[in-house]
C-alpha positions in Angstrom: 0.0 0.0 0.1 2.5 2.4 1.0 4.8 2.0 -2.3 1.4 2.2 -4.2 0.8 5.7 -2.5 4.6 6.0 -3.1 4.2 6.2 -6.8 1.2 8.0 -6.7 3.2 10.9 -5.2 6.2 10.7 -7.2 3.6 10.9 -10.6 1.9 14.1 -9.1 5.0 15.5 -8.4 6.7 14.5 -12.0 3.5 16.4 -13.3 4.3 19.5 -11.4 8.1 19.8 -12.5 7.6 18.9 -16.1 11.0 19.2 -18.0 11.3 21.8 -21.1 11.0 19.6 -23.6 9.0 20.7 -26.8 5.9 18.9 -27.8 6.3 16.8 -31.5 5.7 19.0 -34.2 5.8 18.6 -38.0 9.1 17.6 -39.3 10.9 17.5 -35.7 11.7 14.5 -33.6 10.5 14.7 -29.7 13.1 14.9 -27.8 12.5 11.7 -25.7 12.6 9.5 -29.0 16.3 8.7 -28.4 18.7 5.6 -28.3 18.2 4.4 -24.2 21.0 4.1 -22.4 21.4 2.4 -18.7 23.5 5.3 -17.6 21.2 8.1 -18.6 18.6 9.6 -16.1 14.4 8.7 -17.4 13.0 12.3 -18.8 9.5 13.5 -18.4 8.0 13.3 -21.8 5.1 16.3 -22.5 2.5 15.4 -25.2 -0.6 17.9 -26.3 -3.1 15.6 -28.1 -5.9 17.7 -29.5 -9.0 15.5 -30.5 -10.9 16.9 -33.4 -13.5 16.3 -36.0 -12.0 16.3 -39.3 -11.8 15.5 -43.1 -9.9 13.5 -45.7 -9.0 15.0 -48.7 -9.4 18.7 -46.9 -8.5 22.1 -48.4 -5.2 21.3 -46.4 -4.3 18.9 -49.2 -4.0 21.6 -51.9 -3.4 19.6 -55.2 -3.0 16.0 -53.9 -2.9 13.7 -55.3 -2.1 15.7 -58.7 0.6 17.0 -57.4 2.3 14.0 -54.7 4.3 16.7 -52.3 0.7 18.7 -51.6 -0.3 14.9 -49.9 2.8 15.5 -48.0 1.6 19.0 -46.8 1.0 19.6 -42.9 -2.5 18.7 -41.9 -3.4 16.9 -44.8 -4.8 13.6 -44.4 -5.3 11.4 -47.8 -5.7 8.2 -46.6 -7.2 6.0 -49.6 -7.9 8.9 -51.5 -11.9 8.8 -50.5 -13.4 11.7 -48.9 -15.0 11.6 -45.6 -15.4 12.7 -42.0 -12.8 11.3 -39.0 -11.7 11.6 -36.0 -8.0 12.6 -35.6 -5.6 13.7 -32.9 -3.4 16.8 -34.2 -4.8 16.5 -37.6 -2.6 13.3 -38.5 -3.2 9.7 -39.4 -2.2 7.9 -37.3 -1.7 10.4 -34.4 1.2 11.5 -33.1 4.0 8.3 -32.2 5.3 8.3 -28.5 8.3 6.7 -28.3 10.4 6.8 -25.0 12.5 4.8 -23.1 12.0 2.6 -19.9 11.6 4.6 -17.0 10.5 7.7 -18.5 7.3 9.5 -17.3 4.9 10.1 -19.8 2.2 13.2 -19.3 -0.5 13.4 -22.0 -2.6 16.5 -21.9 -5.7 15.3 -24.2 -7.9 18.4 -25.4 -11.6 17.4 -26.5 -12.4 20.2 -29.2 -15.3 17.8 -30.4 -18.4 19.4 -30.7 -20.3 16.8 -29.0 -18.9 13.6 -28.6 -16.9 12.5 -25.2 -13.5 10.9 -25.5 -10.8 8.9 -24.0 -7.2 7.6 -24.4 -6.4 3.5 -23.8 -2.4 3.2 -23.8 -3.1 -0.3 -24.9 0.0 -3.2 -23.6 0.8 -0.8 -21.0 -0.3 -2.0 -17.7 -0.5 1.0 -15.4 0.8 -0.5 -12.3 0.1 1.9 -9.7 -1.7 4.1 -12.0 -5.4 2.2 -12.4 -6.5 5.6 -13.5 -4.7 6.1 -16.5 -6.1 3.5 -17.7 -8.2 5.3 -20.2 -11.6 3.1 -20.3 -15.1 5.3 -19.6 -17.0 4.2 -17.1 -14.6 1.9 -15.7 -11.4 3.8 -14.9 -12.5 7.1 -15.1 -15.5 9.6 -16.6 -15.2 10.2 -20.6 -13.9 13.5 -21.4 -16.6 16.1 -22.1 -16.1 18.3 -25.0 -14.4 21.5 -24.3 -12.5 20.0 -21.8 -9.1 18.6 -21.0 -7.8 15.3 -18.8 -4.1 14.6 -18.3 -2.4 11.0 -18.2 0.3 11.0 -16.1 2.3 7.2 -15.4 5.3 5.7 -15.8 6.7 3.8 -18.8 7.2 0.5 -17.0 6.9 -2.3 -19.6 8.7 -2.1 -22.4 7.7 -2.9 -25.8 5.8 -2.2 -29.0 2.1 -0.8 -27.7 -0.1 1.6 -29.1 -2.7 4.1 -28.3 -6.3 4.8 -29.4 -9.7 6.3 -28.2 -11.7 3.7 -26.0 -15.1 5.7 -27.1 -17.6 4.4 -29.4 -16.4 4.0 -32.7 -13.7 6.6 -32.4 -10.5 4.1 -33.1 -12.0 3.0 -36.3 -12.4 6.9 -37.2 -8.7 7.6 -37.1 -8.2 8.1 -33.3 -5.3 5.4 -32.8 -1.4 5.8 -33.0 1.7 3.9 -32.0 3.1 3.7 -28.4 6.8 2.4 -28.1 8.7 1.8 -25.2 12.6 0.9 -25.5 15.3 -0.3 -23.1 18.9 0.2 -23.5 19.7 -2.4 -26.1 21.9 -4.3 -23.8 18.5 -5.6 -22.0 17.3 -6.5 -25.6 18.1 -10.6 -25.8 17.8 -10.1 -29.3 20.1 -7.3 -30.1 22.7 -9.4 -32.3 19.7 -10.0 -34.9 19.0 -6.5 -36.2 21.1 -3.5 -37.5 18.2 -0.8 -37.5 15.1 -0.3 -35.1 13.1 2.4 -36.8 9.9 1.1 -38.8 6.6 1.0 -37.0 4.0 -0.2 -39.3 0.0 0.2 -38.4 -2.1 -1.7 -40.2 -6.3 -1.1 -39.7 -9.1 -1.9 -41.9 -10.9 1.1 -43.2 -14.7 2.4 -43.9 -15.6 4.7 -46.1 -18.4 6.0 -43.6 -18.0 7.0 -40.6 -18.2 4.0 -38.0 -21.3 5.3 -35.9 -23.2 5.1 -39.4 -21.7 2.0 -39.9 -23.1 0.5 -36.3 -26.5 1.8 -36.4 -27.3 0.6 -40.3 -26.2 -2.8 -39.3 -27.9 -2.8 -35.7 -31.1 -1.2 -36.3 -31.6 -1.9 -40.5 -30.1 -4.5 -43.3 -26.8 -2.8 -43.0 -23.3 -5.1 -42.9 -20.1 -4.7 -41.1 -17.9 -5.3 -43.3 -14.8 -2.8 -44.2 -14.5 -1.4 -47.5 -10.1 -1.9 -47.4 -7.3 -1.3 -45.4 -4.8 1.7 -44.1 -1.0 0.9 -43.8 0.0 3.9 -41.8 -2.8 6.0 -42.8 -2.8 5.7 -46.4 -3.9 3.7 -49.1 -5.0 4.2 -53.1 -8.4 3.1 -52.9 -10.0 5.7 -55.4 -8.5 6.1 -58.7 -8.4 9.9 -59.4 -8.8 11.2 -63.2 -5.8 10.8 -65.0 -5.3 7.2 -63.5 -3.7 9.4 -60.3 -3.8 7.9 -56.7 -2.4 9.0 -53.0 0.4 7.7 -52.1 1.4 4.7 -50.3 3.3 3.7 -47.2 6.8 3.0 -48.2 9.8 1.6 -45.8 13.5 2.2 -46.8 16.0 -0.2 -46.7 19.8 -0.5 -47.5 20.9 -4.0 -49.0 22.9 -5.9 -46.5 21.4 -4.3 -43.1 19.0 -6.1 -40.7 15.3 -4.2 -39.8 13.5 -4.6 -37.1 9.9 -3.7 -37.8 7.1 -3.4 -35.1 3.6 -3.9 -36.5 0.4 -2.7 -34.6 -3.0 -4.2 -35.9 -5.4 -1.3 -34.6 -7.9 -3.1 -36.4 -11.7 -1.9 -35.8 -14.0 -4.8 -37.5 -14.1 -8.7 -37.7 -10.8 -8.5 -40.3 -7.7 -10.3 -39.5 -4.8 -9.3 -41.6 -2.2 -11.5 -43.0 0.8 -9.9 -44.2 3.8 -10.6 -46.6 6.7 -9.5 -48.5 7.5 -10.0 -52.0 11.0 -12.4 -51.9 11.8 -11.9 -48.3 10.5 -14.0 -45.2 10.4 -12.6 -41.6 11.9 -13.5 -38.4 9.5 -13.0 -35.5 11.0 -12.0 -32.2 8.6 -11.0 -30.5 4.6 -10.2 -29.7 2.8 -7.8 -27.9 6.2 -6.2 -26.4 7.4 -9.6 -24.9 10.0 -11.3 -26.7 9.8 -15.1 -28.5 12.3 -17.8 -29.6 13.2 -16.3 -33.3 10.9 -18.1 -35.6 11.0 -17.6 -39.7 7.8 -17.5 -41.6 6.8 -17.0 -44.8 3.8 -14.7 -43.6 1.7 -13.7 -40.7 -1.5 -13.3 -39.3 -2.6 -10.1 -36.9 -5.7 -9.6 -35.3 -7.0 -6.3 -33.9 -5.1 -5.4 -30.8 -2.0 -7.9 -31.5 1.0 -6.5 -31.9 4.2 -8.1 -33.2 7.7 -7.1 -34.0 10.0 -9.1 -36.6 13.2 -8.6 -38.7 13.7 -8.4 -42.4 17.0 -8.8 -43.7 17.8 -6.8 -46.7 19.6 -9.6 -49.1 17.1 -9.1 -52.1 18.7 -7.2 -55.6 18.0 -3.7 -54.7 14.5 -3.1 -56.3 11.2 -2.0 -55.0 9.1 -5.5 -53.2 5.5 -5.3 -52.2 4.3 -5.5 -48.7 1.2 -7.2 -49.2 -1.8 -6.8 -46.4 -5.0 -9.1 -47.1 -7.9 -8.8 -45.1 -10.1 -12.1 -44.0 -12.9 -13.1 -42.4 -15.3 -10.1 -43.1 -12.7 -8.6 -45.6 -12.2 -11.8 -47.4 -13.2 -13.2 -50.9 -16.8 -13.6 -49.8 -17.5 -10.0 -48.7 -15.3 -6.7 -50.0 -11.6 -8.2 -50.4 -10.3 -6.1 -48.8 -6.4 -5.4 -49.8 -3.6 -2.9 -49.5 0.2 -2.8 -50.2 3.3 -1.0 -49.2 6.3 -0.9 -50.3 9.8 -2.0 -49.4 12.3 0.1 -51.0 16.1 -0.4 -51.4 18.4 2.5 -51.4 19.7 3.0 -55.4 16.7 1.8 -56.8 13.9 3.8 -58.4 11.3 5.8 -56.8 8.7 3.8 -58.6 6.5 1.0 -57.9 7.3 -2.8 -58.5 6.0 -3.5 -61.9 3.8 -6.2 -61.6 0.0 -5.0 -60.2 -0.9 -6.6 -56.7 -4.7 -7.9 -56.3 -6.2 -9.4 -53.8 -6.7 -12.6 -56.1 -3.1 -12.8 -57.0 -1.7 -12.6 -53.3 -1.8 -16.2 -52.1 0.7 -16.7 -49.5 2.8 -19.7 -49.6 4.9 -21.6 -47.2 4.5 -21.3 -42.9 2.0 -19.0 -41.7 2.5 -18.0 -38.4 -1.2 -17.0 -36.0 -3.2 -18.5 -38.9 -6.7 -17.8 -38.8 -9.0 -20.5 -37.1 -5.5 -23.4 -36.9 -5.2 -25.4 -34.2 -1.5 -26.8 -33.3 0.8 -29.7 -35.2 -0.3 -28.3 -38.4 2.7 -28.3 -41.1 2.0 -25.1 -42.8 0.8 -22.9 -39.8 2.0 -22.1 -36.5 -0.1 -20.9 -33.7 0.7 -18.7 -30.6 0.8 -21.1 -28.3 3.4 -23.5 -30.2 5.8 -20.3 -29.8 8.5 -20.2 -26.9 9.6 -17.2 -24.2 12.8 -16.1 -25.6 14.3 -16.0 -21.8 13.5 -19.6 -20.1 11.2 -18.4 -17.4 12.4 -19.0 -13.9 10.2 -19.5 -10.4 7.1 -17.9 -12.8 4.3 -19.1 -10.6 1.8 -19.3 -13.7 3.7 -22.1 -14.8 4.8 -23.7 -11.8 1.8 -24.0 -9.7 -1.8 -25.2 -10.1 -4.4 -22.4 -10.9 -5.6 -20.5 -7.7 -8.9 -20.1 -9.9 -10.1 -21.7 -13.0 -12.7 -19.7 -15.2 -14.9 -21.0 -17.8 -15.6 -18.0 -20.7 -18.1 -19.2 -23.6 -19.3 -17.5 -26.1 -21.3 -17.4 -29.3 -23.7 -15.1 -31.4 -27.3 -15.5 -29.9 -31.4 -15.0 -31.6 -32.1 -13.1 -28.5 -34.8 -10.8 -28.2 -32.2 -8.1 -27.1 -34.5 -4.8 -26.7 -31.9 -2.8 -27.7 -32.4 -3.8 -31.1 -35.2 -6.2 -31.5 -38.4 -5.0 -29.2 -40.5 -7.9 -28.4 -44.4 -7.7 -29.5 -42.9 -5.1 -31.8 -40.1 -6.0 -33.8 -38.7 -9.2 -32.0 -35.7 -11.3 -33.9 -38.1 -13.9 -35.3 -40.8 -11.0 -36.2 -38.5 -9.5 -38.6 -39.2 -11.0 -41.9 -35.9 -10.0 -44.0 -33.6 -12.2 -42.4 -30.5 -10.0 -43.2 -32.0 -7.1 -40.6 -32.1 -10.0 -37.5 -29.1 -9.1 -35.6 -27.6 -11.7 -33.6 -26.6 -10.8 -30.0 -22.7 -11.8 -29.0 -22.6 -12.6 -25.5 -19.7 -14.2 -22.4 -21.6 -16.9 -20.8 -25.2 -16.0 -22.0 -24.4 -12.3 -20.3 -24.6 -8.9 -21.9 -21.9 -6.6 -19.9 -23.3 -3.4 -19.1 -22.0 -0.1 -18.0 -22.5 1.6 -15.1 -23.1 5.8 -15.3 -20.0 6.0 -13.1 -16.5 4.6 -13.4 -16.3 1.3 -11.4 -12.4 2.3 -10.2 -12.9 5.8 -9.3 -16.4 5.5 -7.7 -16.3 1.9 -6.4 -18.3 2.8 -3.1 -21.1 3.8 -5.8 -21.4 0.3 -7.2 -24.3 -1.9 -5.5 -25.2 -6.1 -5.3 -28.1 -5.3 -7.4 -26.0 -4.2 -10.4 -24.3 -7.7 -10.5 -25.0 -10.7 -12.5 -26.1 -13.0 -9.7 -29.1 -11.2 -8.8 -30.8 -11.9 -12.1 -33.5 -14.3 -11.5 -34.6 -15.2 -15.1 -33.5 -18.1 -17.6 -30.1 -16.7 -19.5 -30.0 -19.4 -21.5 -33.2 -18.5 -23.2 -34.0 -14.5 -22.3 -31.5 -11.6 -22.9 -29.6 -11.0 -19.6 -28.0 -7.5 -18.9 -25.7 -7.0 -16.1 -22.5 -5.1 -14.8 -20.3 -8.6 -14.5 -17.6 -8.4 -12.0 -15.4 -11.4 -11.8 -13.9 -11.1 -8.0 -10.0 -12.3 -7.8 -8.1 -12.4 -4.6 -5.0 -10.8 -5.1 -1.8 -12.6 -6.0 -4.0 -15.3 -7.5 -3.3 -17.7 -10.3 -6.0 -17.4 -12.4 -6.4 -20.0 -15.3 -9.0 -18.8 -17.9 -10.8 -21.1 -20.8 -12.1 -18.7 -23.4 -14.0 -21.2 -25.9 -15.6 -20.1 -28.8 -18.8 -22.6 -29.6 -18.6 -21.4 -33.2 -22.5 -22.3 -33.6 -23.9 -19.2 -35.3 -21.0 -17.8 -37.5 -17.2 -19.1 -38.8 -16.2 -16.1 -36.8 -13.4 -15.0 -35.0 -12.6 -12.6 -31.8 -9.0 -11.5 -30.7 -9.8 -10.5 -26.7 -7.6 -8.2 -25.0 -6.9 -8.1 -20.9 -6.2 -4.9 -19.3 -3.8 -4.4 -16.6 -1.7 -7.9 -16.9 -0.1 -9.9 -19.9 -1.0 -13.4 -19.6 0.8 -16.4 -20.6 -0.9 -18.7 -23.6 -0.4 -22.2 -22.8 -3.0 -23.7 -25.1 -4.8 -23.1 -28.4 -6.8 -25.6 -30.3 -9.6 -25.7 -32.9 -12.0 -28.7 -32.0 -14.0 -28.6 -35.0 -17.2 -26.7 -36.7 -18.6 -26.0 -33.1 -17.7 -27.2 -29.4 -19.5 -27.0 -26.3 -18.2 -26.4 -22.5 -19.0 -29.3 -21.9 -16.7 -31.1 -24.6 -13.7 -28.8 -23.3 -14.2 -30.2 -19.9 -14.7 -33.5 -20.5 -11.0 -33.3 -22.6 -9.6 -31.9 -19.7 -10.5 -34.7 -17.7 -9.6 -37.2 -19.8 -5.7 -35.7 -20.5 -6.4 -34.7 -24.2 -5.5 -30.8 -23.6 -1.9 -30.4 -23.8 -0.6 -27.2 -21.5 2.6 -25.5 -22.4 4.1 -25.2 -19.0 7.9 -24.9 -19.8 8.0 -21.5 -21.6 4.7 -20.5 -22.9 4.7 -16.6 -24.6 3.5 -13.8 -22.7 0.7 -11.4 -24.4 -2.0 -9.2 -24.0 -4.1 -10.0 -26.7 -5.1 -13.4 -28.2 -7.2 -14.6 -30.6 -9.8 -18.1 -30.3 -10.2 -20.4 -33.4 -13.8 -20.5 -34.5 -14.9 -23.8 -32.5 -12.3 -23.9 -30.0 -10.0 -22.7 -27.3 -7.6 -20.9 -26.0 -6.2 -21.1 -22.5 -4.6 -18.3 -20.5 -2.8 -18.2 -17.3 -2.4 -14.7 -15.5 -1.0 -14.1 -12.2 -3.8 -11.2 -10.4 -0.8 -8.9 -9.2 -2.3 -5.7 -10.3 -5.1 -4.0 -7.9 -8.1 -2.2 -9.6 -11.0 -3.0 -12.2 -9.7 -4.0 -15.2 -11.9 -4.6 -18.5 -11.3 -8.0 -20.8 -13.3 -7.8 -23.9 -13.0 -8.7 -27.2 -11.4 -6.4 -29.3 -13.5 -6.2 -32.3 -15.3 -2.4 -31.7 -18.8 -3.7 -32.8 -18.9 -6.5 -30.3 -17.5 -4.8 -27.0 -19.8 -1.5 -28.1 -22.9 -4.7 -27.8 -21.3 -6.0 -24.1 -19.0 -8.9 -25.1 -16.6 -8.0 -21.9 -16.6 -8.4 -18.2 -14.5 -6.6 -15.6 -11.7 -8.3 -13.3 -12.1 -6.8 -9.9 -8.2 -7.6 -8.7 -7.9 -7.3 -4.8 -10.3 -5.8 -2.4 -10.7 -2.0 -2.5 -8.2 -1.3 0.0 -5.9 -2.8 -1.9 -6.3 0.2 -4.8 -4.4 3.4 -4.6 -6.8 6.3 -4.1 -7.8 8.4 -7.2 -5.5 11.2 -7.8 -6.4 14.6 -5.6 -9.9 16.4 -7.8 -10.3 13.2 -10.0 -13.6 14.1 -12.1 -16.9 12.2 -10.9 -19.9 11.5 -12.9 -23.0 9.9 -12.4 -26.8 10.1 -12.9 -28.7 13.2 -12.1 -32.1 11.5 -10.3 -33.7 14.5 -8.2 -34.5 12.6 -5.6 -31.5 14.0 -3.1 -30.5 17.9 -1.9 -26.8 17.9 -2.7 -24.7 20.6 -1.3 -22.6 22.2 -4.0 -19.7 23.8 -2.6 -16.1 25.0 -3.3 -13.5 24.0 -1.4 -12.7 27.4 -0.7 -16.0 28.1 0.8 -16.3 25.0 3.2 -13.6 26.2 5.8 -15.4 29.4 5.7 -18.9 27.7 6.1 -17.4 25.6 9.1 -15.9 28.9 10.7 -19.2 31.2 10.8 -21.7 28.5 11.0 -23.0 28.7 14.5 -22.5 32.5 14.4 -24.5 32.4 10.8 -27.3 30.4 12.6 -27.4 33.0 15.4 -27.9 35.8 13.1 -30.5 34.2 11.2 -32.6 33.6 14.3 -32.1 37.8 15.6 -33.6 38.9 12.4 -37.4 39.8 11.7 -39.7 37.6 10.3 -39.4 39.3 6.7 -35.8 38.3 6.5 -36.7 34.7 7.3 -38.9 34.4 4.5 -36.5 36.0 2.1 -33.5 33.5 3.3 -36.1 30.3 2.5 -37.2 31.9 -0.6 -33.5 32.2 -2.3 -32.4 28.7 -0.7 -32.1 27.9 -4.1 -28.5 30.0 -4.6 -27.1 28.0 -2.0 -28.3 24.5 -2.9 -28.8 24.9 -7.0 -28.5 21.1 -7.8 -30.6 18.3 -6.5 -30.1 14.6 -6.6 -27.0 12.8 -7.7 -23.8 14.1 -8.5 -23.6 16.4 -11.7 -21.8 14.8 -14.5 -18.1 15.4 -14.5 -18.1 17.5 -11.7 -15.8 17.9 -8.8 -15.3 15.3 -6.1 -16.4 17.8 -3.8 -19.7 17.8 -5.2 -21.1 15.4 -2.1 -19.2 16.3 0.6 -21.3 16.8 3.9 -24.5 17.2 1.6 -26.4 14.9 4.2 -24.5 17.2 7.2 -25.8 20.4 5.3 -29.2 19.3 4.9 -29.6 18.3 8.6 -28.3 21.9 9.6 -30.6 23.3 7.1 -33.8 21.5 8.7 -32.7 22.6 12.0 -32.5 26.2 11.1 -36.1 26.3 9.2 -37.6 24.7 12.5 -36.1 27.2 14.6 -37.5 29.6 12.9 -40.9 28.3 12.4 -40.7 27.8 16.6 -39.9 31.8 16.6 
């Protein structure tokens, strides 16, 4: 506890005594993006994020793409050439890259300049040890940041690797609110330091719509619209639209020098159900890390990344000098059955022309061959694919409780899409699921253990005193196997417990795929299998009892985001050593928005650090109780003069009594619960002042 409080104090001091580091601007490299040295003191790294509505191919782009240099002007966001509204940070896509050294303190002022939407920023892959209030999940760790206001995130970069940041509010990530977040360590700490010469290429891939994500969401859940992305973007660039004269917007390009070895850091910022396979013509990959954790090197010809995953790999520039296609192919909802979402980038060798490779790449002619890592819906033991569970930690784990001990808690989480009368989209007797005649307009509900997660009107962590037993799933009385059930599903886990988690994809309704992300903790992936086209919890339990599930308890890899084969399972183990309320959810945005999530409560409330001073509060306004709305500077004065005020009131004339009562609203202007996003002092001593008020009024009437 003392260590946690000390960390909070250190962070607060660092916020108040910032270095003069200039924030990153166009053409400039932030001072914190540097070679990390063991003998160098850590820095405090400041950033300003302005979140705003914007537009691709705006007036800032001048004659892009007819004049390609215009496509690189400040504030020009060409994307793939299709004009559409977007949400961006600092008018760039992706947003500013945060690249720091292990031990640095990160301070990000997020300014919400949008007209009507709240926002938040999650630091995906950073576990926020001793800083759980900085995790950036609205109504779990903080209140959302309202328009025309700001929120300061401050925390220590204490786990290295390839991470990324993104909005955790609604569909904003899919509309452009994301960017890379790299935490490097001194090179002597890197077990793979001898495998590469250059570490400079960060590669962000995402599926991309030609309309706002919320419009796609509404059309899918309330109408007969689909949920399929049109295309992909690589580092915010693509060339979907063909302009007059066969002009196109520029592609992402990665420069290499023949004979050198390059570390690439790939981030999948995907939004919908669109796993992305990657290959490079005439080159192979040596994968060395995933989600920030080193693995034993494995050479593959291609690999698949799922929404939220990160992969580090080495490319040896040994081919003939020239230009080579880097091919990115959408799978599942992006495959040949639907939109054939596809994009390319260019691997450019120094000394070659600035042109593109000669052949024209398409979805159909970009077939992979050879060995593929992390393949879609595959199990272990295949000749041409390898699963995550078949990878090995780069450093043999020593005294890792996750692998040495039996779990203290075993959890089974099964999920599928269900044909329920979900009242958010199918109102019984009006337009229930089976009442809708057009099957394309029937929307299935994804649920974990037949439960839909419901957010409360306040953050579970920072206002945990407001959590009531009635909010729990344990209080549901109906049969959730037949009816729609919605609750705030909080799973309590004792601090220090080893948790073994079975993720089971029943695979009945769709041949789908779900990547799951755990906040606050890494986990070891100890098993992953596909059983068949569909499976059940009972079947998996039976397999386990019979010893037919092989766990890798020697050197299972560490991750924080992982896929589950459709009709199969993935088994995770994590050590619950980070107190707080931590979200666990499907990283497909449409799925988490309709409740495909749960929360782990790690430890008891007293194990968690207190909220930072003046941390914003929010909640419902219900009009049932008087609330004292008194500012800090007024409280001391009120306490000092309270008795004197009472006696003065008693000594005044009757007409003054009447005036005091009639203007009472000036002192108590708000009635009910805390006003959204007000100071944490909004509810202080409300009951106390109400009692005093009653006494005063009683004495007045007695007189």
